[in-house]
C-alpha positions in Angstrom: -8.0 -15.2 -18.0 -7.2 -12.5 -15.4 -5.9 -13.2 -11.9 -9.3 -12.3 -10.5 -10.9 -15.1 -12.6 -8.3 -17.7 -12.0 -7.7 -17.0 -8.3 -9.6 -15.6 -5.4 -8.3 -13.7 -2.4 -9.7 -16.6 -0.3 -6.5 -18.4 -1.2 -4.7 -16.1 1.2 -7.5 -16.2 3.8 -7.5 -20.0 3.7 -3.9 -20.3 5.0 -4.2 -17.5 7.6 -3.6 -18.6 11.2 -4.8 -17.1 14.4 -2.6 -17.3 17.5 -3.7 -17.6 21.2 -3.9 -13.8 21.4 -6.3 -13.5 18.5 -3.5 -12.1 16.2 -3.4 -13.2 12.5 -0.3 -14.6 10.9 0.8 -16.7 7.9 3.4 -19.5 7.8 6.1 -18.7 5.3 6.3 -22.2 3.9 2.5 -22.2 3.2 2.7 -18.7 1.6 5.6 -20.1 -0.5 3.4 -22.7 -2.0 0.5 -20.3 -2.7 2.9 -17.8 -4.4 4.2 -20.7 -6.5 7.8 -20.6 -5.4 9.1 -24.1 -6.1 12.2 -23.9 -3.9 12.4 -22.7 -0.3 15.8 -21.0 -0.7 14.4 -18.7 -3.4 11.4 -17.8 -1.4 13.6 -17.3 1.7 15.7 -14.7 -0.2 12.4 -12.8 -0.9 11.6 -13.0 2.8 15.0 -11.6 3.7 14.6 -8.7 1.3 11.2 -8.0 2.9 12.7 -8.1 6.4 15.3 -5.4 5.3 12.5 -3.3 3.9 10.7 -3.7 7.3 13.7 -2.6 9.2 14.3 0.4 6.9 10.7 1.5 7.5 11.4 1.7 11.2 9.5 -1.4 12.3 10.7 -4.1 14.6 11.6 -7.2 12.5 10.9 -9.6 15.3 7.3 -8.4 15.5 6.6 -9.2 11.8 9.1 -12.1 11.1 9.0 -14.6 13.9 11.3 -17.7 13.3 9.8 -21.0 14.5 9.8 -24.7 14.0 6.8 -26.7 12.8 6.1 -30.3 12.0 5.4 -30.9 8.3 5.2 -33.9 6.0 8.2 -34.3 3.8 8.6 -36.1 0.4 8.3 -39.7 1.7 5.2 -38.9 3.8 7.0 -38.8 7.1 6.7 -36.0 9.6 9.7 -33.9 10.3 10.4 -30.6 12.2 11.4 -27.9 9.8 12.4 -24.2 10.2 9.6 -21.8 9.4 8.6 -18.2 9.9 5.4 -16.7 11.2 4.6 -13.7 9.1 2.4 -10.7 10.0 0.1 -9.3 7.3 2.6 -6.4 6.9 5.4 -9.0 6.3 3.4 -10.8 3.7 2.7 -7.4 2.1 6.4 -6.6 1.8 7.1 -10.1 0.4 4.6 -9.8 -2.4 5.6 -6.3 -3.2 9.1 -7.7 -3.9 7.7 -10.5 -6.1 7.3 -10.7 -9.9 4.1 -8.7 -10.8 4.0 -10.7 -14.1 2.9 -13.7 -12.1 -0.9 -13.6 -11.7 -0.9 -14.9 -8.1 1.8 -12.3 -7.1 -0.3 -9.5 -8.7 -3.4 -10.7 -6.8 -1.3 -11.0 -3.6 -0.1 -7.4 -4.0 -3.6 -6.1 -4.3 -5.0 -8.3 -1.4 -2.2 -7.6 1.2 -1.8 -3.9 0.2 -5.5 -3.1 0.6 -5.9 -5.1 3.8 -2.7 -3.7 5.3 -3.5 -0.1 4.6 -6.9 -0.5 6.1 -5.4 -2.2 9.2 -2.8 0.6 9.5 -5.4 3.3 9.3 -7.9 1.9 11.8 -8.8 -1.4 13.4 -12.5 -0.6 12.8 -12.0 1.2 9.4 -15.2 -0.2 7.8 -17.3 1.3 10.6 -16.0 4.8 10.2 -18.0 7.5 8.6 -16.9 8.8 5.2 -15.6 12.0 6.8 -13.6 10.0 9.4 -12.2 7.8 6.6 -11.2 10.9 4.6 -9.5 12.4 7.6 -7.6 9.2 8.6 -6.4 8.6 5.1 -5.4 12.2 4.5 -3.3 12.2 7.6 -1.7 9.0 6.6 -1.0 10.4 3.2 0.7 13.5 4.7 3.1 11.2 6.5 3.8 9.0 3.5 4.2 12.0 1.2 7.0 13.2 3.5 8.6 9.8 3.2 8.2 9.9 -0.5 9.8 13.4 -0.7 12.8 12.0 1.3 13.1 9.0 -1.1 12.8 11.3 -4.2 15.5 13.6 -2.7 17.9 10.7 -2.3 17.2 9.8 -5.9 18.2 13.3 -7.1 15.0 15.3 -7.0 16.3 18.2 -4.9 14.9 21.5 -6.1 11.3 22.4 -5.2 10.4 22.8 -8.9 11.8 19.4 -9.7 9.7 17.8 -6.9 6.5 19.5 -8.3 7.3 17.9 -11.7 8.0 14.6 -10.0 4.6 14.7 -8.2 2.9 15.5 -11.5 4.3 12.4 -13.1 2.6 10.3 -10.4 -0.7 12.0 -10.9 -0.5 11.6 -14.7 0.1 7.8 -14.3 -2.8 7.4 -11.9 -5.2 9.8 -13.6 -4.8 8.7 -17.2 -2.6 11.6 -18.3 -4.1 14.4 -16.1 -1.7 16.4 -14.1 -2.3 18.4 -10.9 -3.6 21.4 -12.8 -6.0 19.4 -14.9 -7.3 17.5 -11.8 -7.7 20.8 -10.0 -9.8 22.2 -13.0 -11.8 19.0 -13.3 -12.8 19.3 -9.6 -13.8 22.9 -10.1 -11.7 24.1 -7.3 -10.6 27.6 -6.5 -6.9 28.5 -6.9 -6.3 28.4 -3.2 -7.9 24.9 -2.7 -5.7 21.8 -2.7 -6.8 18.8 -4.7 -5.9 16.3 -1.9 -8.2 18.2 0.5 -11.1 17.6 -1.9 -10.9 13.9 -2.4 -13.2 11.2 -1.1 -11.8 8.2 0.9 -11.6 6.0 -2.2 -9.6 8.6 -4.2 -7.4 9.3 -1.3 -6.7 5.6 -0.8 -5.6 5.3 -4.4 -3.2 8.2 -3.9 -1.9 6.7 -0.7 -1.2 3.5 -2.5 0.6 5.4 -5.2 2.8 7.3 -2.7 3.7 4.3 -0.6 4.6 2.1 -3.5 6.6 4.8 -5.3 8.6 5.5 -2.1 9.3 1.8 -1.6 10.3 1.2 -5.2 12.6 4.2 -5.3 14.5 2.8 -2.3 14.3 -0.9 -3.2 15.5 -0.4 -6.8 18.0 2.3 -5.8 16.7 4.7 -8.4 19.0 7.5 -9.3 18.4 10.6 -11.4 15.4 13.0 -11.8 14.2 11.4 -15.0 14.4 7.8 -13.6 12.5 9.0 -10.5 9.9 10.7 -12.6 9.3 7.6 -14.7 9.2 5.4 -11.7 6.4 7.6 -10.2 4.5 7.6 -13.4 4.7 3.8 -13.9 3.6 3.1 -10.3 0.7 5.5 -10.7 -0.3 3.7 -13.9 0.0 0.3 -12.2 -2.4 1.4 -9.5 -4.8 2.7 -12.2 -4.6 -0.7 -14.0 -5.4 -2.5 -10.7 -8.4 -0.3 -10.1 -9.6 -1.1 -13.7 -9.0 -4.8 -13.2 -11.1 -4.8 -10.0 -13.9 -2.9 -11.8 -13.5 0.3 -9.8 -14.2 3.8 -10.9 -11.3 5.8 -12.3 -10.1 8.4 -9.8 -10.9 11.4 -12.1 -14.5 10.2 -12.3 -15.0 9.9 -8.6 -17.2 12.7 -7.0 -15.6 15.7 -5.4 -16.8 16.2 -1.7 -18.3 19.5 -0.9 -16.5 19.8 2.4 -12.7 20.1 2.6 -10.4 18.2 5.0 -9.8 21.4 6.8 -13.6 21.8 7.5 -13.8 18.2 8.7 -10.8 18.9 11.1 -12.5 22.0 12.4 -15.8 20.1 12.9 -14.0 17.3 14.7 -12.1 19.7 16.9 -15.4 21.4 17.9 -16.9 18.1 18.8 -13.9 17.2 21.0 -14.1 20.6 22.7 -17.8 20.3 23.3 -17.3 16.9 25.0 -14.6 18.3 27.2 -16.9 21.1 28.4 -19.8 18.8 29.2 
C-alpha cells in the first residue's frame, strides 16, 4: 500500500490553524503526532534543525517558528499548559524535508508541503494565473534557485565550469530517466541556440525547481564534499522527484509538451503590455 492509499493530504489540512489575521499555521505538537514521532524531544530536535535551515536561507526564524504556550490534555486527562511552537507552512516544509523519507507519512508530507509552499512562494493567486504567467514566474524563481544551487555545489567542490555542467547533467539524468541536457534538447526539437529551460511548460519547470531547491538544501544539510558525491546527490534527488511524479500519477517530464513560445518571447510580450498601459 502506498502513502497515497494509506494517507491523504487532508491529514495536514485537518490540523491547520488560522490566526486572527487570516494567516495559516500548524502547532508543532499536533504535527509531531501526525508525523508519528513518539517523543517530543526527538521531534523538537527536528524542529531545531529546520530553524537553522530557515536562518541559513535568509529568513527570519521568528516569523516561521513562534514559541507559545497552549493548554493540552496530559496522560491522566487533566489540562496543563505546555510549551509549543506555531509553525508556518514553510517551517513545516523544512521539518518534513529533514525527516525520514522511508516513513510513508513523511514522504507524503514532503510532497504536500513542498508543492503548497512553492506555489505560495511564487504567487498568492498562482492557480488563477495564465500558463504563460506561471511559466514566467517559475522560470524566474528557478533562475534564483539555480544561483543558490551553484553556490552550494561550489562549496561542495564543484568549482570549474565544465565540472558544473557535468553536475547539472546528473540532475537532469535523475529527473528525466537517464536523459541528459543534450538528449532533452534533441527531444524537444530545439535549435542549438535555444535553452531547454526556456522551452518548458509550468509543470516541467516546477519539477526542475523542486529538483534544484532540494539538491541545494541536501548539499548543505548533509555537508556534501567532493565532485562525485555532489554529482550523485544531484542525481538521486532528481530521481526522487521523478519517483514522486510517478507515484502521484503525473506525466514524466520528458513526455510533457514543448511550448511553442520561449520565456524570452513571453517576457517581451509582457513588457509590451506594461509599456502600452503606461502610455494609455
